[in-house]
C-alpha positions in Angstrom: 0.0 0.0 0.0 1.3 3.4 -1.0 -1.1 6.2 0.1 -0.4 8.5 -2.8 -1.5 5.8 -5.2 -4.9 5.4 -3.5 -8.1 7.1 -4.4 -10.1 9.1 -1.8 -12.7 6.3 -1.9 -10.0 3.7 -1.1 -8.6 5.8 1.7 -12.1 6.4 3.1 -12.6 2.6 3.1 -9.4 2.1 5.0 -10.3 4.8 7.5 -13.8 3.4 8.0 -12.3 0.0 8.8 -9.7 1.4 11.1 -12.3 3.6 12.9 -14.7 0.7 13.4 -11.9 -1.5 14.7 -10.8 1.2 17.1 -14.3 1.6 18.4 -14.8 -2.1 18.8 -17.4 -2.4 16.1 -15.4 -5.0 14.2 -12.2 -7.0 14.5 -11.2 -6.4 10.9 -9.1 -3.4 10.1 -5.8 -2.3 8.5 -2.6 -3.5 10.1 -0.3 -1.1 12.0 2.0 -0.4 9.1 -0.9 0.6 6.9 -2.4 2.8 9.7 0.9 4.6 10.3 1.5 5.2 6.6 -2.0 6.6 6.1 -1.9 8.7 9.3 1.4 10.3 8.2 0.3 10.8 4.7 -3.0 12.5 5.7 -1.2 14.6 8.2 1.1 16.0 5.5 -1.6 16.4 2.9 -4.6 18.2 4.6 -6.3 18.6 1.2 -6.4 14.9 0.7 -7.6 14.4 4.3 -10.4 16.9 3.6 -11.4 15.3 0.3 -11.3 11.9 1.9 -13.4 13.1 4.8 -16.1 14.3 2.3 -16.1 10.9 0.6 -16.2 9.0 4.0 -19.2 11.1 5.1 -21.0 10.1 1.9 -20.1 6.4 2.5 -21.4 6.6 6.1 -24.7 7.9 4.8 -27.8 8.7 6.8 -28.0 5.2 8.4 -25.1 6.1 10.7 -26.5 9.3 12.2 -24.8 12.5 13.3 -23.4 11.1 16.5 -21.3 8.6 14.7 -20.2 11.2 12.1 -19.2 13.6 14.9 -17.2 10.8 16.6 -15.6 9.8 13.3 -14.5 13.4 12.6 -13.0 13.7 16.1 -11.2 10.3 15.7 -9.8 11.3 12.3 -8.6 14.7 13.3 -7.4 14.0 16.9 -6.8 10.3 17.4 -5.7 9.1 13.9 -3.9 11.6 11.8 -0.3 12.4 12.8 1.0 15.9 12.4 3.4 16.4 9.6 7.0 16.5 10.8 8.7 19.8 10.1 10.9 19.6 7.1 
């Protein structure tokens, strides 16, 4: 997996799986290496993170509700994405 080669939909799918795993909603999710690569990449590319978030919201749809969406936004911004190291 190389994050720059992934589409926003593919990244959103990985994020959804990681989020659900972290919240105990499933046991399946990306391994630690994939998570770290993705967290670093999104931290250094906020435009990709924003685009991916928009796609992920669409994928969650109305069935998930605002509470899950708010928690997912917090998880993405605070718990998952790593700040880009200063170059």
